[in-house]
Structures are given as C-alpha cells and as structure tokens.
C-alpha positions in Angstrom: 86.3 93.5 54.7 84.5 91.0 56.9 83.7 92.7 60.2 84.7 95.4 62.7 87.2 93.8 65.0 87.5 96.5 67.7 85.9 99.7 68.9 88.0 102.1 71.1 86.5 103.2 74.3 88.5 106.0 76.0 88.8 105.4 79.7 90.2 107.2 82.7 92.1 104.1 84.1 92.8 100.7 82.7 92.2 98.7 85.9 88.9 100.4 87.0 87.6 100.0 83.4 88.7 96.4 83.2 87.0 95.6 86.6 83.7 97.2 85.5 83.6 95.4 82.1 84.6 92.0 83.5 82.7 92.2 86.8 79.5 94.2 86.2 79.0 93.3 82.5 80.5 89.9 82.6 82.9 90.5 79.6 86.0 88.4 79.2 89.5 89.8 79.1 90.9 88.9 75.6 94.3 90.7 75.9 96.1 92.9 78.4 99.6 93.7 77.0 102.0 96.2 78.5 103.3 98.3 75.6 106.4 99.4 77.5 105.6 103.1 77.5 103.1 103.2 80.4 100.2 102.3 78.1 98.5 98.9 77.7 96.6 97.1 74.9 93.5 96.0 76.8 90.7 94.2 74.9 87.5 92.9 76.3 84.4 91.4 74.7 81.2 89.6 75.8 82.0 86.2 77.2 81.9 83.4 74.8 81.7 85.5 71.6 84.2 85.9 68.8 82.7 89.2 67.7 83.7 92.8 68.0 85.7 93.7 71.1 86.3 96.9 73.0 89.8 98.4 73.1 90.0 100.1 76.5 92.4 103.0 75.8 93.5 105.2 78.7 93.0 108.9 77.9 96.1 110.9 77.1 96.0 114.7 77.4 93.1 117.1 78.0 91.1 116.5 74.8 91.0 112.8 75.3 90.3 113.2 79.0 87.3 115.4 78.2 85.8 112.7 76.0 85.8 110.0 78.7 82.1 109.3 79.4 80.9 111.5 76.5 82.1 109.7 73.4 78.6 109.7 71.9 77.4 113.1 73.1 75.0 111.7 75.7 73.3 109.4 73.3 73.1 105.6 73.6 76.2 104.6 71.7 76.6 100.9 72.5 74.2 98.1 72.2 74.7 94.9 74.2 72.5 92.0 72.9 71.4 89.3 75.3 69.5 86.0 74.9 68.1 86.2 78.5 67.2 89.8 79.3 65.8 89.2 82.8 68.8 87.1 84.0 71.4 89.5 82.6 69.5 92.6 83.9 69.3 91.1 87.4 73.0 90.0 87.3 74.2 93.4 86.2 72.1 95.2 88.8 73.5 93.0 91.5 77.0 93.7 90.2 76.5 97.5 90.5 75.5 98.5 86.9 73.5 101.7 86.9 70.3 101.4 84.9 68.6 104.7 84.0 65.2 103.2 83.5 63.0 100.2 84.2 63.0 97.5 81.5 60.8 98.2 78.6 59.2 95.8 76.2 59.0 97.3 72.8 58.1 95.8 69.4 61.8 95.3 68.7 62.5 93.6 72.0 63.2 94.0 75.7 65.5 96.9 76.5 66.8 99.1 79.3 69.4 101.9 79.1 72.4 101.7 81.5 75.5 103.7 82.0 79.0 102.4 82.3 81.3 103.7 85.1 82.1 106.8 83.1 78.6 107.7 82.0 78.6 106.3 78.4 75.1 105.1 77.7 74.4 101.5 76.6 71.2 99.5 75.7 70.9 96.1 77.2 68.7 94.5 74.5 67.0 91.2 73.9 65.8 91.4 70.3 62.2 90.2 69.7 
C-alpha cells in the first residue's frame, strides 16, 4: 500500500460543502459525478496537490446525519499544512472561515484551529 487516497467527510449537502471547501479553503474540485440514485461522488483536495482527497458524502439517515460536524468527537481531526501560514490564514478569514483562536507559534510550527461549515475542527499548520 502506498498512501491513503481518500478520507470520507459526511456532509449535510453536496453543494454547500463544495462551496465551502473550494471557496473558503481554496481546495480544487477533483471529481463530481452523479451516481444516478440522487447521490454524487464528490472529491476535493488542496489545490495543486496529488495527495489525499476528501470524499464529500451526503448523510443518509439519522445516524449519518447525527455525525455531521462531529466525526471526531469535538477534537481536531483534520490537519491542513501550508507553506505560507500568514497568507492562507488571511485569505481564509476573508473567505469566511471561522477560526476558534488567534494564530499560535509553537515549537512544531505556526497553527490555528478553525471549524468547517459543520463544526469539524481543523488545524491550519505551517510546520517549523
């Protein structure tokens, strides 16, 4: 096995999730395929990378719906690395990303926790 290709993120609505990840986070749309049954195969990933992508999967049923925004139990569950923390932080703020703290400069790098549109917590991180 060479790498993890996709991580599923359960979302409430394809289009609102797609707008957040492409507009606020600057991700690129890799694929948006209608599966013919009302569901879609929607994949995004950080622009210009070939690494792991997010499969945006619309919740089906109560159990999946209850997991939207709480997939990691309130912990930071996603880590978005950057090479220019200040620029990406400013761009994301301007695009409406909700940061839960001011940027911190730790021994491991510059970091700030933000939430996606559903409340999942992410680290924006520029490693030292």
